[in-house]
Residue frames as qw, qx, qy, qz and C-alpha x, y, z in Angstrom:
[[0.694, -0.082, -0.713, 0.058, 13.96, 1.53, -35.95],
 [0.228, 0.004, -0.612, 0.757, 14.74, 3.20, -32.58],
 [0.390, -0.090, 0.075, -0.913, 11.45, 5.09, -32.67],
 [0.748, -0.114, -0.502, -0.418, 9.54, 1.87, -33.29],
 [0.586, -0.069, -0.716, 0.372, 11.33, 0.16, -30.38],
 [0.034, 0.037, -0.434, 0.899, 10.77, 3.14, -28.08],
 [0.557, -0.121, -0.154, -0.807, 7.08, 3.27, -29.01],
 [0.763, -0.111, -0.616, -0.162, 6.70, -0.48, -28.38],
 [0.440, -0.027, -0.669, 0.598, 8.52, -0.27, -25.03],
 [0.189, -0.074, 0.263, -0.943, 6.37, 2.66, -23.91],
 [0.680, -0.135, -0.357, -0.626, 3.19, 0.83, -24.96],
 [0.692, -0.108, -0.699, 0.144, 4.24, -2.25, -22.94],
 [0.216, 0.015, -0.547, 0.809, 4.97, -0.04, -19.92],
 [0.395, -0.105, 0.045, -0.911, 1.59, 1.71, -20.12],
 [0.749, -0.143, -0.524, -0.381, -0.26, -1.60, -20.47],
 [0.577, -0.087, -0.709, 0.395, 1.55, -3.00, -17.41],
 [0.007, -0.026, 0.404, -0.914, 0.69, 0.10, -15.35],
 [0.565, -0.119, -0.199, -0.792, -2.94, -0.07, -16.46],
 [0.773, -0.112, -0.595, -0.192, -3.19, -3.74, -15.59],
 [0.191, 0.226, -0.723, 0.625, -1.83, -3.29, -12.06],
 [0.516, -0.109, 0.305, -0.793, -5.45, -2.98, -10.94],
 [0.850, 0.077, -0.349, -0.387, -6.19, -6.42, -12.33],
 [0.667, -0.440, 0.582, -0.153, -5.68, -9.60, -10.39],
 [0.575, 0.456, -0.644, -0.215, -3.51, -12.18, -12.13],
 [0.584, 0.016, -0.802, 0.125, -4.03, -15.73, -10.97],
 [0.603, -0.586, -0.527, 0.122, -4.08, -15.90, -7.21],
 [0.482, -0.191, -0.223, 0.825, -2.01, -12.77, -6.44],
 [0.020, 0.944, 0.303, -0.127, -3.16, -9.28, -5.56],
 [0.470, 0.794, -0.110, 0.370, -1.07, -6.39, -6.94],
 [0.228, -0.826, 0.409, -0.315, 0.59, -5.62, -3.58],
 [0.898, -0.293, 0.328, -0.010, 1.69, -9.26, -3.24],
 [0.842, 0.282, 0.171, 0.427, 4.36, -8.94, -5.96],
 [0.448, -0.398, 0.104, 0.794, 7.44, -6.78, -6.48],
 [0.158, 0.236, 0.498, 0.819, 6.18, -5.48, -9.82],
 [0.236, -0.739, -0.584, -0.238, 2.80, -4.65, -8.28],
 [0.456, -0.716, -0.215, 0.482, 4.43, -2.69, -5.46],
 [0.366, -0.155, 0.295, 0.869, 6.57, -0.81, -8.00],
 [0.002, -0.487, -0.584, -0.650, 3.45, 0.11, -9.97],
 [0.368, -0.796, -0.476, 0.066, 1.73, 1.27, -6.75],
 [0.454, -0.514, -0.004, 0.728, 4.74, 3.50, -5.93],
 [0.221, 0.152, 0.473, 0.839, 4.53, 4.91, -9.46],
 [0.172, -0.689, -0.602, -0.365, 0.81, 5.67, -8.97],
 [0.444, -0.757, -0.317, 0.360, 1.46, 7.39, -5.61],
 [0.411, -0.334, 0.184, 0.828, 4.28, 9.49, -7.07],
 [0.127, 0.391, 0.561, 0.718, 2.06, 10.52, -9.97],
 [0.289, -0.786, -0.489, -0.243, -0.43, 12.00, -7.46],
 [0.519, -0.829, -0.097, 0.186, 1.80, 13.32, -4.66],
 [0.292, 0.870, -0.383, 0.107, 5.11, 13.88, -6.45],
 [0.746, 0.218, -0.548, 0.309, 8.42, 12.14, -5.85],
 [0.207, 0.218, -0.564, 0.769, 8.91, 14.16, -2.64],
 [0.568, -0.485, -0.265, -0.610, 5.32, 13.75, -1.43],
 [0.010, -0.225, 0.797, -0.561, 4.75, 12.98, 2.25],
 [0.601, -0.289, -0.614, -0.422, 2.14, 10.63, 3.67],
 [0.393, -0.368, 0.589, -0.602, 0.45, 9.85, 6.96],
 [0.702, 0.074, 0.666, -0.241, -1.48, 6.82, 5.66],
 [0.401, 0.332, -0.653, -0.550, -1.29, 4.62, 2.58],
 [0.641, 0.039, 0.680, -0.353, -3.93, 1.91, 2.39],
 [0.344, 0.290, -0.715, -0.535, -4.14, -0.71, -0.35],
 [0.603, 0.087, 0.710, -0.354, -6.93, -3.22, -0.79],
 [0.128, 0.103, -0.790, -0.591, -8.36, -5.38, -3.52],
 [0.588, 0.288, 0.500, -0.566, -11.99, -5.90, -4.42],
 [0.447, 0.142, 0.807, 0.358, -12.95, -8.31, -7.20],
 [0.321, 0.781, 0.536, -0.005, -15.59, -5.89, -8.49],
 [0.138, 0.988, -0.022, -0.067, -13.34, -2.80, -8.76],
 [0.749, 0.425, -0.272, 0.430, -9.75, -4.11, -8.64],
 [0.551, -0.084, -0.372, 0.742, -7.00, -2.39, -6.72],
 [0.192, -0.915, -0.238, -0.264, -8.07, 0.45, -4.41],
 [0.546, 0.042, -0.319, 0.774, -5.48, 2.84, -2.98],
 [0.253, -0.925, -0.243, -0.147, -6.39, 5.40, -0.31],
 [0.621, 0.070, -0.225, 0.748, -3.64, 7.86, 0.59],
 [0.229, -0.954, -0.190, 0.024, -3.53, 10.77, 2.99],
 [0.699, -0.170, 0.076, 0.691, -0.60, 13.06, 2.46],
 [0.013, 0.855, -0.028, -0.518, 0.93, 16.31, 1.32],
 [0.741, 0.610, 0.157, 0.232, 1.62, 16.88, -2.36],
 [0.651, -0.106, 0.043, 0.751, 5.21, 17.92, -2.98],
 [0.194, 0.202, 0.121, 0.952, 5.45, 21.72, -2.66],
 [0.388, -0.593, -0.408, -0.576, 2.03, 22.09, -1.01],
 [0.051, -0.222, 0.647, -0.728, 0.90, 22.88, 2.53],
 [0.729, -0.094, 0.012, -0.678, -2.42, 21.03, 2.28],
 [0.300, -0.121, 0.939, -0.120, -3.09, 17.56, 3.64],
 [0.622, 0.211, -0.296, -0.693, -5.15, 15.78, 0.98],
 [0.596, -0.011, 0.788, -0.158, -6.97, 12.46, 0.88],
 [0.495, 0.429, -0.469, -0.592, -7.07, 10.78, -2.52],
 [0.742, 0.004, 0.649, -0.167, -8.43, 7.45, -3.71],
 [0.273, 0.356, -0.711, -0.541, -7.59, 5.38, -6.76],
 [0.611, 0.185, 0.708, -0.303, -10.42, 3.10, -7.77],
 [0.733, 0.542, 0.409, 0.036, -10.87, 1.39, -11.16],
 [0.668, 0.177, 0.221, 0.688, -7.58, 3.00, -12.20],
 [0.091, 0.726, 0.180, 0.658, -8.79, 6.59, -11.69],
 [0.350, -0.143, -0.506, 0.775, -7.79, 8.98, -8.91],
 [0.202, -0.779, -0.359, -0.472, -10.22, 11.26, -7.09],
 [0.161, 0.263, -0.495, 0.813, -9.65, 13.75, -4.29],
 [0.414, -0.542, -0.731, -0.016, -11.85, 13.10, -1.27],
 [0.339, -0.911, -0.220, 0.078, -10.84, 15.96, 1.03],
 [0.526, 0.435, -0.179, 0.708, -8.27, 18.64, 1.74],
 [0.449, -0.869, -0.193, 0.074, -7.21, 20.63, 4.81],
 [0.298, 0.807, -0.328, 0.390, -4.48, 23.16, 5.36],
 [0.732, -0.103, -0.498, 0.454, -1.65, 22.02, 7.62],
 [0.142, 0.336, -0.243, 0.899, -1.42, 25.60, 8.91],
 [0.533, -0.421, -0.036, -0.733, -4.86, 25.35, 10.55],
 [0.827, -0.204, -0.523, -0.012, -4.23, 22.04, 12.31],
 [0.514, -0.794, 0.226, -0.235, -3.67, 22.19, 16.05],
 [0.673, -0.428, 0.586, 0.144, -1.53, 19.06, 16.04],
 [0.403, 0.612, -0.546, -0.406, 0.66, 18.34, 13.04],
 [0.987, 0.026, 0.090, -0.134, 0.43, 14.78, 11.73],
 [0.498, -0.481, 0.634, 0.344, 3.55, 12.63, 11.49],
 [0.717, 0.637, -0.074, -0.272, 4.45, 12.39, 7.82],
 [0.639, -0.323, 0.608, 0.343, 6.78, 9.98, 6.05],
 [0.407, 0.615, -0.423, -0.527, 8.16, 9.79, 2.51],
 [0.966, 0.210, -0.080, -0.126, 8.33, 6.80, 0.23],
 [0.484, 0.584, -0.563, 0.328, 12.13, 7.04, 0.60],
 [0.285, -0.483, 0.626, -0.542, 11.82, 6.65, 4.37],
 [0.810, -0.024, 0.505, -0.297, 9.95, 3.42, 3.83],
 [0.348, 0.551, -0.666, -0.363, 12.31, 2.07, 1.20],
 [0.168, -0.098, 0.975, -0.109, 11.47, -1.29, 2.65],
 [0.665, 0.305, 0.133, -0.669, 8.12, -0.99, 0.89],
 [0.564, 0.389, -0.670, -0.286, 9.63, -3.62, -1.39],
 [0.002, 0.159, -0.936, 0.314, 9.46, -5.99, 1.62],
 [0.611, 0.039, 0.245, -0.752, 5.66, -5.95, 1.59],
 [0.805, 0.171, -0.444, -0.354, 5.28, -9.03, -0.65],
 [0.475, 0.189, -0.801, 0.312, 7.61, -10.99, 1.66],
 [0.201, -0.090, 0.596, -0.772, 5.76, -9.75, 4.77],
 [0.736, 0.075, -0.048, -0.671, 2.45, -10.80, 3.22],
 [0.741, 0.189, -0.636, -0.100, 3.82, -14.25, 2.35],
 [0.239, 0.179, -0.785, 0.542, 5.19, -14.65, 5.89],
 [0.419, -0.042, 0.397, -0.816, 1.90, -13.55, 7.49],
 [0.801, 0.126, -0.234, -0.536, -0.20, -15.82, 5.29],
 [0.614, 0.219, -0.751, 0.107, 2.14, -18.75, 5.94],
 [0.014, 0.145, -0.729, 0.669, 2.00, -18.26, 9.72],
 [0.578, 0.053, 0.265, -0.770, -1.78, -17.95, 9.75],
 [0.762, 0.212, -0.473, -0.388, -2.23, -20.83, 7.32],
 [0.435, 0.178, -0.837, 0.280, -0.21, -23.07, 9.62],
 [0.175, -0.050, 0.627, -0.758, -2.29, -21.99, 12.64],
 [0.629, 0.220, 0.298, -0.684, -5.77, -22.39, 11.16],
 [0.462, -0.018, 0.855, 0.234, -4.84, -25.07, 8.61],
 [0.531, 0.745, 0.356, -0.192, -6.26, -23.19, 5.64],
 [0.543, -0.079, 0.420, 0.723, -4.11, -22.91, 2.50],
 [0.267, 0.505, 0.515, 0.639, -4.32, -20.18, -0.13],
 [0.194, -0.815, -0.386, 0.388, -4.72, -17.14, 2.11],
 [0.398, 0.517, 0.179, 0.737, -4.34, -13.58, 0.78],
 [0.181, -0.311, -0.330, 0.872, -3.92, -10.17, 2.32],
 [0.149, 0.764, 0.618, 0.111, -7.19, -8.31, 1.93],
 [0.013, 0.981, 0.049, 0.187, -5.66, -5.00, 2.95],
 [0.701, -0.039, -0.183, 0.688, -2.20, -3.49, 3.55],
 [0.108, -0.974, -0.136, -0.146, -1.71, -0.24, 5.46],
 [0.588, 0.103, -0.241, 0.765, 1.37, 1.85, 6.04],
 [0.237, -0.853, -0.252, -0.390, 0.62, 4.39, 8.70],
 [0.334, 0.183, -0.503, 0.776, 1.92, 6.48, 11.54],
 [0.162, -0.714, 0.657, -0.181, 2.25, 6.61, 14.40],
 [0.665, 0.208, -0.715, -0.055, 3.89, 3.25, 14.69],
 [0.772, -0.314, -0.532, 0.147, 5.06, 1.65, 17.89],
 [0.508, -0.815, -0.153, 0.234, 5.78, 4.63, 20.12],
 [0.096, 0.961, -0.258, -0.009, 8.56, 7.11, 20.43],
 [0.499, -0.563, 0.643, 0.141, 11.20, 4.53, 21.34],
 [0.659, 0.131, 0.708, 0.219, 10.41, 2.34, 18.36],
 [0.238, 0.178, 0.602, 0.741, 9.68, 2.79, 14.74],
 [0.239, 0.349, 0.242, -0.873, 7.33, 5.65, 13.94],
 [0.563, 0.243, -0.424, -0.666, 5.81, 3.81, 10.97],
 [0.583, -0.026, 0.771, -0.255, 3.67, 0.66, 11.12],
 [0.391, 0.185, -0.697, -0.571, 2.97, -1.77, 8.27],
 [0.570, 0.033, 0.649, -0.502, -0.27, -3.64, 8.91],
 [0.280, 0.108, -0.822, -0.484, -1.35, -6.66, 6.89],
 [0.619, 0.033, 0.420, -0.662, -4.99, -7.69, 7.19],
 [0.190, 0.082, -0.931, -0.302, -5.92, -11.26, 6.31],
 [0.647, 0.029, 0.267, -0.714, -9.57, -12.32, 6.11],
 [0.082, -0.073, 0.979, 0.171, -9.81, -16.12, 5.71],
 [0.469, -0.126, -0.448, -0.751, -13.02, -17.03, 3.90],
 [0.716, -0.294, -0.595, -0.215, -14.03, -20.02, 6.04],
 [0.481, -0.101, -0.614, 0.617, -12.42, -19.03, 9.36],
 [0.283, -0.864, -0.414, 0.047, -13.91, -17.03, 12.16],
 [0.367, -0.812, 0.018, 0.453, -12.51, -13.56, 12.45],
 [0.533, 0.799, -0.103, 0.258, -10.00, -11.38, 10.69],
 [0.790, -0.378, -0.017, 0.482, -6.31, -11.15, 11.47],
 [0.212, 0.958, -0.133, 0.144, -3.90, -8.20, 11.54],
 [0.834, -0.148, -0.025, 0.531, -0.14, -8.68, 11.44],
 [0.027, 0.998, -0.044, 0.030, 1.77, -5.48, 12.29],
 [0.826, 0.058, 0.001, 0.560, 5.44, -4.96, 11.38],
 [0.189, -0.821, 0.100, 0.529, 7.97, -2.19, 11.81],
 [0.523, 0.783, -0.220, -0.253, 9.81, -0.89, 8.73],
 [0.070, -0.556, 0.824, 0.085, 12.64, -3.36, 9.33],
 [0.676, 0.076, -0.620, -0.391, 10.13, -6.15, 8.75],
 [0.151, 0.067, -0.880, 0.445, 10.06, -7.37, 12.35],
 [0.432, -0.529, -0.652, -0.329, 6.68, -8.64, 13.55],
 [0.014, -0.284, 0.430, -0.857, 5.45, -6.40, 16.39],
 [0.456, 0.087, 0.533, -0.707, 1.85, -7.46, 16.98],
 [0.206, -0.163, -0.863, -0.431, -0.85, -9.93, 15.90],
 [0.384, 0.116, 0.456, -0.794, -4.53, -9.29, 16.53],
 [0.024, -0.293, -0.905, -0.308, -7.66, -11.26, 15.77],
 [0.332, 0.016, 0.099, -0.938, -10.99, -9.49, 15.30]]
């Protein structure tokens, strides 16, 4: 009986991880707590639990689903690698040795951005603010980036940028937050 339960639980877990690339209703995967947890799982499967990153970019395209681009160092390695997950499959785009770089990139761990769980709330806040300004309901974040450097040496070294592209409005909007979730900058393109 335990084996049957364990097999069923594992099957449910694998199905939920596979479906993270699918859009349910009106939400993108990075707009929910469970979606962010699945994204963290995907990153750790590629870079290890102790992996370090300089950029993590998440976007959603209706034709391919969730796309994750990450630049970082695999746990135990000295190479900076760029990998992309598209249609649920990872591919390595490039690699360079950290030893040959003149200037070392600033790297962060997923532990150092434990507030990654705040991303759904930051997205909701950004969409609400913009929706009130341009009077357009139902906005979504087209792209979320976690990158360094952030806001200078005195401030947070990591920036969380949320890009919103309203369908009927002119321009695109970027809301930038520090890791504490405090809005630092808003730009319109």
